[in-house]
C-alpha positions in Angstrom: 50.7 174.8 -72.7 50.6 176.9 -69.3 48.7 180.7 -69.9 49.8 184.4 -68.0 46.3 185.9 -68.4 44.9 184.2 -71.4 47.7 183.8 -73.4 50.7 181.4 -73.9 53.6 182.3 -71.8 57.1 182.7 -72.2 60.1 182.1 -70.2 60.8 185.7 -70.0 57.5 186.4 -68.0 58.4 183.6 -65.2 61.9 184.8 -63.7 60.3 186.5 -61.1 58.9 183.0 -59.8 62.3 181.5 -60.0 64.9 184.6 -58.9 62.1 186.3 -56.5 59.4 183.6 -55.6 57.0 186.1 -54.8 53.4 184.8 -55.2 50.6 182.7 -54.2 48.3 180.0 -55.8 46.3 177.6 -55.2 46.2 174.1 -56.9 42.2 172.3 -57.6 41.5 169.0 -59.6 39.8 168.8 -62.8 37.7 165.7 -63.9 35.7 165.6 -66.5 35.3 169.6 -66.0 34.0 169.7 -62.7 35.7 170.9 -59.7 34.9 170.1 -56.8 35.2 173.6 -54.1 35.7 175.9 -57.1 34.5 179.0 -55.9 36.2 177.9 -52.2 39.4 178.2 -54.9 38.5 181.6 -56.3 37.4 182.8 -52.5 41.5 182.0 -51.5 42.7 183.5 -54.1 41.0 186.2 -53.8 41.1 186.6 -49.8 45.2 185.6 -50.4 45.9 188.3 -52.8 44.5 191.1 -50.2 46.8 190.0 -48.4 50.0 189.4 -50.2 49.8 191.8 -52.7 47.1 194.3 -51.0 45.5 194.1 -54.8 41.6 193.2 -55.4 41.8 190.3 -57.5 39.1 190.1 -60.3 37.3 187.0 -59.5 35.2 186.5 -62.8 38.6 187.6 -65.1 40.7 184.6 -63.2 37.8 181.8 -63.6 38.2 182.5 -67.1 41.8 181.8 -67.9 41.1 178.4 -65.7 38.3 177.6 -68.1 40.9 178.8 -71.2 43.3 176.2 -69.7 41.1 173.7 -68.7 39.6 173.4 -72.4 42.6 172.7 -73.8 42.1 169.3 -71.8 40.8 166.2 -71.2 39.8 163.8 -68.3 41.7 164.2 -65.1 44.1 166.5 -64.2 45.8 169.0 -61.8 45.3 172.9 -62.4 47.5 175.0 -60.9 46.7 179.0 -60.1 49.3 180.9 -59.4 49.0 184.2 -58.5 52.2 186.7 -59.0 54.0 190.4 -60.5 56.4 189.4 -62.5 57.6 193.4 -62.3 57.9 193.0 -58.3 62.4 191.9 -57.1 64.1 191.6 -54.5 65.2 195.0 -54.3 61.5 196.7 -54.0 59.4 194.1 -53.5 57.2 197.5 -51.2 56.3 198.7 -54.8 52.7 198.9 -56.3 51.9 195.6 -56.8 49.8 194.9 -60.4 49.8 191.6 -60.2 48.9 188.9 -63.5 47.5 185.2 -63.5 49.4 182.1 -64.3 47.4 178.9 -64.9 49.1 175.6 -65.5 47.8 172.0 -66.2 49.8 168.6 -64.8 48.3 164.9 -64.6 46.4 164.0 -61.1 48.4 161.2 -59.6 45.6 157.5 -59.5 45.8 155.0 -56.5 48.8 156.6 -54.4 49.9 154.0 -51.6 49.4 155.0 -48.0 51.7 157.5 -46.7 55.0 156.3 -43.6 55.7 160.3 -42.4 57.8 161.2 -39.3 57.3 164.7 -37.6 59.7 167.7 -37.5 59.3 170.7 -36.2 58.3 173.6 -38.3 56.4 176.4 -38.9 55.5 178.3 -42.3 55.9 181.6 -43.8 52.2 183.2 -42.8 50.5 179.9 -43.0 47.2 180.9 -43.4 48.4 181.7 -47.1 49.3 179.5 -49.5 52.4 181.0 -51.0 55.1 180.0 -53.3 57.7 180.2 -50.7 58.0 176.5 -50.6 61.7 176.0 -49.4 61.5 175.4 -46.2 59.2 172.5 -46.2 60.4 170.8 -49.4 63.5 171.0 -47.9 62.6 168.5 -45.2 60.2 166.3 -46.9 63.6 166.2 -48.9 65.5 164.9 -45.8 62.8 162.4 -44.4 62.6 160.7 -48.1 66.7 160.0 -47.6 66.1 159.0 -44.5 63.5 156.2 -45.7 59.8 157.8 -44.6 58.0 159.0 -48.0 57.0 162.8 -46.2 57.2 165.0 -43.2 54.4 166.1 -40.8 54.8 169.0 -38.9 54.5 169.4 -35.2 54.3 173.9 -33.9 58.3 174.3 -32.5 57.0 176.5 -29.4 53.8 174.7 -28.4 55.2 171.2 -29.8 51.0 170.3 -31.1 50.8 168.4 -34.2 49.5 170.8 -37.4 49.8 170.5 -40.8 51.6 168.3 -43.5 54.9 169.4 -46.0 51.4 170.0 -48.9 48.8 169.0 -47.2 46.2 169.0 -44.0 46.0 165.7 -41.6 43.2 164.6 -40.3 43.1 161.5 -37.5 40.6 159.1 -36.3 40.4 158.1 -32.5 39.4 155.7 -30.5 35.8 156.6 -30.8 36.2 156.6 -34.1 35.5 160.0 -34.3 37.3 162.3 -37.1 40.4 164.8 -35.2 41.0 167.6 -36.8 44.6 169.5 -35.1 43.9 172.3 -33.6 46.8 174.4 -34.6 48.0 177.6 -37.4 47.3 175.5 -40.2 46.7 175.9 -44.2 43.1 175.6 -43.9 42.6 173.4 -47.5 40.1 173.6 -49.7 39.3 169.2 -49.5 39.2 170.0 -45.6 36.6 172.5 -44.8 34.5 169.9 -47.8 35.0 167.2 -45.3 34.3 169.4 -42.4 30.6 169.7 -43.5 30.2 166.4 -44.7 31.0 164.0 -42.0 30.7 165.0 -38.1 33.9 165.9 -37.0 36.4 167.1 -33.5 39.4 169.8 -34.0 41.5 170.1 -31.0 44.9 170.2 -30.0 47.0 166.8 -31.4 50.6 166.0 -29.6 52.9 163.4 -30.6 52.1 161.5 -27.3 48.1 161.3 -29.0 49.5 159.5 -31.9 49.5 156.2 -30.6 45.9 156.6 -29.2 44.7 156.9 -32.6 43.0 154.2 -34.8 43.6 156.3 -37.9 44.7 159.1 -40.0 44.9 160.2 -43.2 46.7 163.7 -45.6 44.1 165.3 -47.4 44.4 168.2 -50.0 43.3 168.2 -53.3 45.7 166.3 -55.2 44.6 163.2 -53.0 41.8 163.9 -51.5 41.9 161.0 -48.5 45.2 159.4 -48.9 45.9 156.8 -45.3 48.8 157.5 -43.4 50.1 153.5 -42.1 53.0 155.4 -40.0 53.8 158.2 -37.9 57.1 157.4 -36.9 57.0 154.2 -35.4 53.0 154.5 -34.7 51.7 151.9 -37.0 47.9 153.1 -38.1 45.5 151.3 -39.4 45.4 152.4 -43.9 41.6 150.1 -44.2 39.9 151.7 -41.0 36.3 152.4 -42.5 36.1 155.7 -41.3 38.8 155.8 -44.0 36.7 155.1 -46.6 33.1 156.7 -45.9 35.1 159.7 -45.7 36.2 158.8 -49.4 32.7 157.9 -50.2 31.4 161.3 -48.3 34.2 163.1 -50.5 32.9 161.4 -54.2 29.3 162.2 -53.6 29.9 166.0 -53.4 29.1 168.0 -56.1 31.0 169.3 -58.7 31.2 172.6 -60.3 31.3 172.9 -63.9 34.7 174.8 -64.9 
């Protein structure tokens, strides 16, 4: 069951997401009642609510809604928290906002294979915000999947540097076995930041011309943690590189927060 401000949601309350789609969200993985980086996800919601709606979100209230929804399930699953105002429409989005909190749950994926991706020039609107405007990246994901790939990796249309995946951050392992995070305008993912805290890494611009010199690459978000990339375009990568295994092990050891 899905909940809006802690109560079962009805279809009418969701019309604004379907018709206007002005909002922001975060997703977190719950394993046996624990979630890594829970406080960071709440920080993101508070920060993005200021940016999108110019409203101070009640952090404790949001957490109570998450706990209420999570208590209805067991095991491992993904909780998505979406903040939007059903009263705002396309004609007057500048009206004073009274955001509401939608909490939904879905099963978590397990044992996903490595990804074959290809690059496309694209920059998300307000890339630093995890907003609900997903049309651009999903349209490109659809296009590359129909061309035989699993997903898309974006490059900045102006500078050409690698930025992020369709719904994930990307990291590389260079020829010195260092983890490299591309410098670009991207969504600063919670999982990426947790990995940066537990594994030595560097940040620098990465271009498509740099990719053949990389030993490995991986996608990372709350759903997949560390998912290898087996290829970027025609460049084959080592999906079994030991640094990737080390990253996964270090991530698994990060303590979770009680939901």
